[in-house]
C-alpha positions in Angstrom: -0.1 -0.2 0.2 1.4 3.1 -0.8 1.4 5.9 2.0 1.0 9.9 1.9 4.1 11.4 3.9 2.3 15.4 4.7 6.1 16.9 4.2 5.1 21.1 3.8 8.7 22.1 3.3 10.6 24.5 1.3 12.4 23.0 -1.4 15.4 24.6 -3.7 14.4 24.4 -7.3 18.1 23.2 -9.5 18.8 26.8 -11.2 18.8 26.6 -15.3 16.6 23.6 -15.3 13.5 25.4 -15.9 11.1 26.3 -19.3 11.8 29.4 -20.4 8.9 29.5 -22.8 6.4 29.2 -19.9 7.7 31.8 -17.9 7.2 33.8 -20.9 4.0 33.6 -20.7 3.7 34.0 -16.8 3.9 30.5 -16.0 6.0 29.3 -13.6 8.1 26.3 -15.0 8.0 23.1 -13.5 12.2 22.8 -12.5 13.6 19.6 -13.5 15.4 18.9 -10.4 15.4 20.1 -6.6 16.9 19.8 -3.6 15.2 18.8 0.0 17.2 18.2 3.0 20.2 18.0 1.3 19.3 15.8 -1.2 18.7 16.0 -5.2 16.0 15.0 -6.7 15.4 14.8 -10.7 11.7 15.3 -11.7 11.1 12.6 -14.3 7.6 13.0 -15.8 4.9 15.7 -14.6 2.1 13.9 -14.1 -0.9 17.2 -12.4 -0.4 20.2 -12.9 -3.5 22.3 -11.2 -3.4 26.7 -11.2 -5.2 28.4 -8.5 -6.0 31.8 -9.2 -8.1 34.6 -6.7 -9.6 38.0 -7.0 -7.7 40.5 -6.4 -8.1 42.3 -2.9 -10.5 39.4 -2.6 -13.5 40.7 -3.3 -16.2 39.4 -6.1 -15.3 41.9 -9.2 -12.1 43.1 -10.5 -9.1 40.8 -12.5 -8.1 37.3 -11.5 -4.3 36.6 -10.2 -2.8 33.4 -10.5 -1.3 32.3 -6.8 -0.4 29.2 -6.7 0.5 26.4 -9.1 0.4 22.7 -7.7 2.5 19.8 -9.2 1.7 16.6 -8.9 5.1 14.5 -10.4 7.2 11.2 -10.5 10.8 11.3 -8.9 13.7 9.6 -10.3 13.4 7.3 -7.0 9.8 6.5 -8.1 8.5 8.8 -5.6 5.4 10.7 -6.2 5.3 14.2 -4.8 3.5 16.9 -4.9 5.1 20.7 -5.1 3.7 24.0 -5.5 5.2 27.5 -6.5 3.6 30.8 -4.3 3.4 33.3 -7.3 3.7 36.0 -4.3 5.1 35.6 -0.9 2.8 36.0 1.8 1.7 39.2 3.8 3.9 39.4 6.8 6.8 37.3 5.6 10.3 38.0 6.5 12.7 38.9 3.3 14.6 36.0 3.4 11.5 33.2 3.7 10.0 35.3 1.2 12.6 33.7 -1.4 11.1 30.7 -0.6 8.2 30.2 -2.9 8.6 26.3 -4.2 7.3 23.8 -1.8 7.1 20.3 -1.4 3.5 19.7 -0.1 3.5 15.5 0.4 5.3 12.6 -0.5 4.7 9.1 -1.9 6.5 5.9 -1.9 5.8 3.6 -4.3 
């Protein structure tokens, strides 16, 4: 039986592993690899991609903005990871924490 483990910790995407064509149209590009707890993981397949939007200012009218993109991916270890990127730093976040936008939500061993 596969068990999904809740993680909710920041990850470090590998520099230079992004698809710049997606970034040019305003979407976050899934990195090719990332580091978590000093271990490198390569992303070998994207299984799901979800975009989450909200209204500006939390009102029912006005522009909608992309707030978060979530990805379910298969890793080179065979595990399934759910990762996400926050498009903006959360309010009240310290300057050093504001740079951490990519997170490992959960990890499933198969």
